[in-house]
N, C-alpha and C positions, 0 to 999 in steps of 0.2 A: 203144351207151351202152358208155363207158368203167369198168372198176371195182376194187377194189385187198380186200382180205383183211385185214383184225381180227386182228392176232394178243390173245394170252391180257392180257399186259399191255395193252393197246385200243393200237396202234401199228399204224399202214399208212405203204404208202410213197406219194408219189403221186403218181401212172404220174408218165411222160416228157412223154405230150403236153398231161395241164395247166402241169405248169414251165414245161414251151415256152409255152405260151399263156399265162401268167399273166407268164413273165418272170426264174420267183424262177433265185435264187442261192444258195450256204451263204450262212447270219447273215438272208436273209430270214423276218421275219416273218410270216404266216397272219393274220387274220382272221374269225372268224362268225359268221353271222347266220342266227338257227333263225327262220326262216317259214310258219307251221303245222307242214306234218306233211315239209319239208326243208330243206334246210340249205344256205344259199350263203357257199360260198368263195370270198374276197377277199387279191391280197397286202395289205398292211399297208403307211398310206401311212407311212417313215419319222416317225419326231415329233423333232421340235424342238431340233438343240441344246440345253444348258443353254447357255444365254451369262448370264456372271454380270452384259455391262455394256446388254442391254435394258432395263434402269433410270429406265438415264440420256441413254434418247432426245430429250431434250429438246437435252442440248447438241450434236448433230449438226447443227446448221446449217454453214452454210458460210463465215461465219464465224468463227466452233470450229478450225473443220479449222484452218483461217490460223491461225490464233493459233496455235495446239498443233499447227504442222506439224515443226518443228526441235525436238522435245523428246523 
C-alpha cells in the first residue's frame, strides 16, 4: 500500500508511483470521486478549449472551405 502524510494545511504529496501510473505532469488537474468509505483519484480530462468559432459549425462544409480558401 502506498501512503502519504497530510500537512497542517491539508496538503499532501502524491507519491511518485501514483504520479507515474497516472502519467501526471506539472499543471495537470486531478479529479476526486467519493465512493462510500474511500476516494478514487484520477487524472482529470482536460476541458475543451474555448473555441469562439464552435458556434459556426454549420459553415464547415467543403463548399465553404473552397469559397473562403483565399481570404
